[in-house]
C-alpha positions as CSV (number, residue, x, y, z in Angstrom):
1,M,95.6,62.1,-22.1
2,A,98.9,60.4,-21.4
3,P,99.5,60.7,-17.6
4,K,101.6,63.2,-16.7
5,K,105.4,61.9,-15.4
6,N,106.8,62.6,-12.2
7,N,109.7,65.2,-12.4
8,P,112.8,64.0,-10.5
9,S,114.0,67.4,-9.7
10,K,110.8,68.4,-8.7
11,S,109.8,65.5,-6.2
12,G,113.4,66.0,-4.9
13,K,112.5,69.4,-3.7
14,A,109.3,67.9,-2.7
15,G,111.2,65.3,-0.5
16,K,113.1,68.3,0.9
17,N,110.4,70.3,2.1
18,L,108.7,67.3,3.4
19,K,112.2,67.1,5.8
20,A,112.1,70.2,6.7
21,T,108.9,70.8,7.8
22,A,109.1,67.2,9.8
23,S,112.1,68.8,11.3
24,K,110.2,72.2,12.3
25,A,107.3,69.6,13.9
26,T,109.9,68.3,16.0
27,K,112.0,71.2,17.2
28,P,109.7,71.8,20.2
29,S,110.2,68.4,21.7
30,S,113.9,68.6,21.4
31,I,113.8,71.8,23.4
32,A,111.6,70.2,25.9
33,V,114.2,67.5,26.6
34,R,117.0,70.4,26.3
35,A,115.2,71.9,29.1
36,S,115.0,69.0,31.2
37,E,118.0,68.5,31.2
38,I,119.3,71.7,32.4
39,K,116.9,71.5,35.2
40,A,118.2,68.1,36.3
41,P,120.3,67.9,39.2
42,V,123.8,68.2,38.1
43,S,126.0,65.5,40.2
44,L,129.5,67.5,41.3
45,S,132.2,66.0,42.1
46,P,133.2,65.2,45.7
47,S,136.4,67.3,45.8
48,I,134.1,70.4,44.2
49,T,131.5,69.6,47.1
50,R,134.1,69.7,49.6
51,Q,135.9,73.2,48.3
52,A,132.3,74.7,47.9
53,K,131.8,73.6,51.8
54,R,134.9,75.5,53.1
55,A,134.3,78.5,50.7
56,A,130.8,78.8,52.8
57,T,132.6,78.0,56.1
58,R,134.5,81.0,55.6
59,A,132.1,82.9,54.4
60,S,130.0,82.5,57.3
61,K,133.4,83.3,59.8
62,L,133.7,86.9,58.3
63,K,132.2,89.3,60.4
64,A,132.7,92.5,58.8
65,P,129.6,94.9,59.0
66,V,127.2,95.3,56.0
67,S,126.6,98.9,55.8
68,L,122.5,98.6,54.6
69,D,120.7,100.9,53.3
70,P,118.3,102.3,56.3
71,S,114.8,101.7,54.4
72,N,116.4,98.3,53.9
73,T,117.3,98.1,57.7
74,Q,114.1,99.4,59.3
75,Q,112.0,96.9,56.8
76,V,114.3,94.2,58.2
77,K,113.7,95.2,61.8
78,S,110.1,95.4,61.0
79,A,109.8,92.0,59.5
80,V,112.0,90.4,62.8
81,V,109.5,91.9,65.2
82,R,106.3,90.8,63.4
83,R,108.4,86.8,63.4
84,S,109.0,87.3,66.9
85,R,105.1,88.1,68.0
86,T,103.6,85.3,65.5
87,K,103.3,82.3,67.5
88,A,103.4,79.6,65.0
89,H,103.8,76.0,66.6
90,V,106.4,74.1,66.1
91,S,106.5,70.6,66.7
92,P,109.6,69.6,68.3
93,D,111.5,66.0,68.5
94,P,109.0,64.0,71.3
95,S,112.6,62.6,72.4
96,I,114.3,66.4,72.8
97,T,111.0,67.7,74.5
98,Q,111.3,64.8,77.3
99,Q,114.8,65.5,77.6
100,V,114.2,69.5,78.2
101,K,111.1,68.4,80.7
102,K,113.4,66.1,82.8
103,A,116.1,68.9,83.0
104,S,113.6,71.3,84.3
105,V,112.4,69.1,86.8
106,S,116.2,68.7,88.1
107,S,116.7,71.9,87.8
108,S,113.4,73.3,89.8
109,K,114.8,70.6,92.9
110,I,118.2,72.4,93.2
111,K,117.6,74.7,96.2
112,A,121.3,76.3,96.4
113,P,121.1,79.9,97.6
114,I,122.5,82.3,95.0
115,S,125.9,83.2,95.2
116,S,126.4,80.8,97.9
117,L,129.8,81.3,99.6
118,D,132.2,78.4,100.5
119,P,131.1,76.7,103.3
120,S,134.9,76.5,104.8
121,R,135.4,80.3,104.3
122,T,132.2,81.1,106.0
123,Q,133.4,79.4,108.9
124,K,136.7,80.7,108.7
125,A,134.8,84.3,108.6
126,R,132.8,83.7,111.5
127,R,135.8,82.6,113.7
128,A,138.0,86.1,112.5
129,V,134.7,87.6,113.9
130,N,134.7,85.9,117.0
131,K,138.1,85.9,117.2
132,S,138.0,89.8,116.7
133,S,135.6,90.3,119.2
134,L,137.3,88.1,121.9
135,L,140.1,90.4,121.6
136,L,138.4,93.5,122.1
137,L,136.2,91.9,125.3
138,N,139.7,91.2,126.4
139,K,140.7,94.3,126.5
140,L,138.0,96.1,127.7
141,Y,137.8,93.6,130.8
142,F,141.8,93.8,131.6
143,F,141.4,97.9,131.6
144,C,138.2,97.2,133.7
145,T,140.0,95.0,136.3
146,R,143.4,96.2,136.2
147,R,145.0,97.6,139.9
148,P,144.0,100.9,139.8
149,K,146.5,103.8,141.3
150,T,145.4,105.6,144.2
151,C,144.2,108.6,142.7
152,E,141.7,106.2,140.3
153,E,140.2,103.9,143.1
154,L,137.0,106.0,143.3
155,S,136.8,106.5,139.2
156,V,133.3,105.3,138.1
157,L,132.9,102.5,135.6
158,V,129.3,101.9,135.9
159,S,126.6,104.2,136.8
160,M,123.1,103.4,136.6
161,F,119.6,102.4,138.6
162,G,121.1,104.5,141.3
163,I,124.1,102.5,141.8
164,Y,127.5,103.0,141.1
165,L,130.9,100.9,140.5
166,N,134.1,102.3,141.0
167,R,137.5,100.7,140.0
168,K,138.1,99.4,143.5
169,D,135.1,97.3,143.0
170,S,135.9,96.7,139.7
171,Y,139.2,95.2,140.7
172,T,137.6,92.4,142.6
173,L,136.4,91.0,139.0
174,R,139.5,90.3,138.2
175,P,140.8,86.5,137.9
176,K,140.7,85.1,141.6
177,G,139.7,87.9,142.8
178,W,137.4,88.0,145.9
179,V,133.9,89.8,144.6
180,S,133.2,92.9,147.0
181,N,129.8,94.2,148.6
182,M,129.3,96.6,145.6
183,V,129.2,94.4,143.1
184,I,126.8,91.8,144.5
185,L,124.7,94.9,145.2
186,A,125.0,96.2,141.4
187,A,124.6,92.6,139.9
188,G,121.1,92.5,141.8
189,T,119.7,95.6,141.4
190,I,120.6,95.7,137.1
191,M,119.1,91.7,137.1
192,M,115.9,92.8,139.0
193,E,115.8,96.2,136.7
194,E,116.0,93.8,133.8
195,E,113.6,91.6,134.4
196,K,110.8,94.6,134.9
197,A,111.8,96.1,131.5
198,T,111.5,92.8,129.9
199,N,108.2,91.7,131.7
200,G,107.0,94.6,133.3
201,V,107.3,92.9,137.1
202,V,109.8,91.5,139.2
203,T,109.3,87.9,140.2
204,R,112.9,87.6,141.6
205,H,113.6,90.1,144.3
206,I,117.2,90.2,145.5
207,F,118.1,91.8,148.7
208,G,121.3,93.7,149.0
209,P,124.4,92.6,151.1
210,H,123.0,95.0,153.8
211,F,119.7,92.8,154.4
212,M,121.9,90.1,155.6
213,N,124.3,92.2,157.8
214,K,121.6,93.4,159.6
215,V,120.2,89.8,160.1
216,I,123.7,89.0,161.9
217,S,123.7,92.1,163.7
218,D,120.4,91.9,165.3
219,S,120.6,87.9,165.8
220,N,123.3,88.1,168.0
221,L,124.7,84.7,167.3
222,S,127.1,84.3,170.4
223,N,124.3,85.3,172.6
224,E,120.8,83.7,171.7
225,D,119.5,85.3,175.4
226,S,119.8,89.1,173.6
227,Y,117.7,88.2,170.6
228,R,115.1,91.0,169.8
229,P,112.0,90.5,167.7
230,W,111.5,92.7,164.5
231,C,108.8,95.3,163.9
232,V,108.0,97.4,160.7
233,E,110.6,100.3,161.4
234,D,113.4,97.3,161.4
235,V,112.5,96.3,157.4
236,A,110.9,99.4,156.3
237,L,113.5,100.2,153.9
238,F,114.1,96.2,152.5
239,V,110.8,95.2,151.9
240,L,108.3,98.6,152.2
241,Q,106.0,98.4,148.9
242,S,105.4,102.5,148.3
243,R,109.6,102.2,148.1
244,L,110.1,98.8,145.7
245,G,106.9,99.5,144.0
246,Y,105.7,95.7,144.2
247,D,105.2,92.9,147.3
248,V,107.4,91.4,148.0
249,S,105.3,88.5,149.1
250,R,104.0,87.7,145.8
251,C,107.1,87.2,144.2
252,K,108.4,83.7,143.6
253,L,111.8,83.7,145.1
254,V,113.5,86.2,147.2
255,F,117.0,85.9,147.3
256,A,119.2,87.0,149.9
257,P,123.3,87.3,149.3
258,T,125.3,86.9,152.5
259,L,129.1,87.4,153.4
260,F,130.0,85.8,156.5
261,D,133.4,84.9,158.1
262,E,134.7,86.1,154.6
263,H,132.5,83.9,152.8
264,W,129.9,84.7,150.0
265,S,126.6,82.1,150.2
266,C,123.0,82.7,149.3
267,Y,119.4,82.2,150.5
268,A,116.5,82.0,148.7
269,F,113.1,82.1,150.2
270,E,110.2,81.0,148.6
271,P,106.9,82.6,149.7
272,K,104.3,80.5,148.3
273,S,105.9,77.2,149.9
274,R,107.1,79.1,152.8
275,T,110.9,77.2,152.4
276,L,113.9,79.1,152.8
277,Y,116.8,77.3,150.6
278,V,120.5,77.2,151.3
279,L,122.7,77.9,148.5
280,D,126.5,77.2,149.6
281,S,129.3,76.3,147.1
282,M,131.1,74.9,150.4
283,G,128.6,72.2,151.1
284,G,129.4,70.4,154.1
285,K,132.0,72.3,155.6
286,L,129.9,74.6,157.2
287,P,131.2,75.5,160.9
288,T,128.9,75.4,163.6
289,R,128.9,79.8,163.6
290,K,127.0,79.3,159.7
291,K,124.4,76.6,160.8
292,N,123.2,79.3,163.6
293,L,123.2,81.7,161.0
294,D,120.9,79.5,159.2
295,N,118.5,79.3,162.0
296,A,118.5,82.4,162.8
297,T,117.7,83.2,159.3
298,K,115.1,81.4,159.5
299,L,113.5,83.1,162.3
300,R,113.7,86.6,160.9
301,F,112.1,85.0,157.4
302,E,109.1,84.2,160.0
303,E,108.9,87.2,161.7
304,L,109.0,89.3,157.9
305,L,106.2,87.0,156.5
306,V,104.2,88.1,159.6
307,L,105.1,91.8,159.1
308,I,104.7,91.9,155.4
309,N,101.6,90.3,155.9
310,P,99.1,91.1,159.0
311,S,96.9,88.2,158.5
312,L,99.4,86.3,159.5
313,T,100.3,85.3,163.2
314,K,104.1,83.5,164.2
315,K,102.6,80.2,164.7
316,N,100.7,80.1,161.1
317,A,104.1,81.3,159.3
318,S,106.4,78.9,160.3
319,V,109.7,78.7,157.5
320,K,110.8,75.0,156.2
321,L,114.7,75.2,156.0
322,V,116.5,73.3,153.2
323,H,119.6,72.7,152.3
324,V,120.3,72.4,148.5
325,D,122.9,70.0,147.1
326,V,124.8,72.2,144.5
327,P,128.0,71.9,142.8
328,L,131.1,72.8,145.1
329,Q,133.6,75.8,144.4
330,P,137.1,74.1,143.9
331,N,138.8,76.9,145.6
332,N,138.7,79.9,148.4
333,H,138.2,82.6,145.8
334,D,135.4,82.0,143.6
335,C,132.3,82.0,146.3
336,G,131.3,85.4,145.1
337,I,130.8,84.2,141.7
338,Y,128.8,81.2,142.6
339,V,126.6,83.8,144.2
340,L,125.8,85.7,141.5
341,K,125.0,82.9,139.4
342,Y,122.4,81.6,141.8
343,M,121.0,85.1,141.6
344,E,121.0,84.8,138.0
345,T,119.7,81.5,137.2
346,W,118.7,79.4,140.2
347,D,114.7,78.5,140.6
348,G,114.6,75.1,142.6
349,S,114.2,72.9,139.1
350,I,116.7,69.7,138.7
351,K,118.0,70.5,135.3
352,W,121.5,69.1,135.5
353,Q,121.0,65.6,136.1
354,D,120.2,65.2,140.0
355,K,121.3,69.0,140.7
356,T,119.8,72.1,140.5
357,M,123.1,73.9,139.4
358,P,125.7,73.0,136.6
359,E,129.2,71.9,137.7
360,Y,131.4,74.8,136.4
361,S,135.0,74.6,135.1
362,Y,137.9,77.1,135.8
363,A,137.6,78.8,132.5
364,E,133.9,79.5,132.2
365,I,134.3,80.8,136.2
366,L,136.8,83.6,134.2
367,E,134.0,83.8,131.6
368,F,131.8,84.6,134.2
369,R,134.0,87.1,135.4
370,R,134.3,88.9,132.4
371,S,130.5,89.0,130.8
372,F,129.5,90.7,134.2
373,I,131.6,93.6,134.2
374,C,132.1,93.8,130.5
375,R,128.4,93.4,130.1
376,W,127.5,96.3,132.6
377,V,129.9,98.8,131.4
378,Q,128.3,98.3,127.9
379,H,124.9,98.5,129.0
380,P,122.7,101.0,127.3
381,K,121.6,102.8,130.7
382,N,125.3,103.3,132.3
383,E,125.9,106.6,131.9
384,V,129.1,106.5,131.8
385,R,129.6,103.8,129.1
386,D,130.8,105.7,126.1
387,D,133.9,107.4,128.4
388,I,134.4,104.2,129.4
389,L,134.7,102.4,126.0
390,K,136.6,105.4,124.5
391,K,139.5,105.3,127.6
392,A,139.7,101.9,126.8
393,G,140.3,101.5,123.2
394,V,136.8,100.1,122.0
395,W,134.6,102.8,121.7
396,G,132.5,102.4,118.3
397,K,134.1,98.8,117.7
398,L,132.1,96.3,120.0
399,T,128.6,95.5,119.2
């Protein structure tokens, strides 16, 4: 048989079919290429990128409230709570962690008080308070020490512990005033009562001025031959234990303020050492009569020791007399204030260089005058306290 000849038309059709089959076989790979091209990052123009950033910034600044579906809102809240409860560890940058630690340490070292005030303002406020208190004290002081009318002289300003101070007495505490007997008596009584209330016992007994009045009158300084020794009846009023509530001989010091020849001085007797100290702000300017009084007072205290303690006799109850070097007063009207300070602070020990009492300036003496009377009027035991403070216009203002 003769071989069959290929039909050109048929062969052309077969070629086309093969090409079609081949193209169909190659379609998946071309699709993959196009897909990879779609996923590849698209490089945008810089201008387009900047515009997109600006748009995002503007969108973040918009604070219009978005109304969410209540169910969605609840889900968001629950998610936030769950996230806050999770304690996933985040590893911070070591350098930042170190800076935070340093800041915490430095802040812990700062001990500034919370809501601390400006020191200058605090100081000004304190000065204002002190100035206000000083003005009120001055107002009370001038009220108590102004010259009383005749009908006011017996008006009582201080009433406590069985003693009374009227306007006639308080007037003597004015600047340059001569302190009266009643002021000395009131001061001594108040000092002893305050010590007893504070410590439960009196260690600094203070005789009233009438004790030394008796010494002066009984000694008859101008005629020593008329000297009469004391007996128990003479001193019972001053040292009787049943009356005082304590034994005077067991006190550390016994003070005897003295008004002699219109001048205030003070004796301080120490029972333990049997020493009688003379405290006089006039110092060596003592007249002969005052020296005679010193000796007479020494004899009376020896008799007092024997009367208080029967086991002693006049021979073994001798008393040593010592004149103390105390600061001198610069005038002739402040001796009473010096005596008040002896009664209040003197204890025989050297505290001010080589002296047992400090030097006082004139301003300090004025302050003592004001302090004594204002303190007594404001004393909680003063029975007329509120009435006097109201009349002075300072009630409820002084602390």
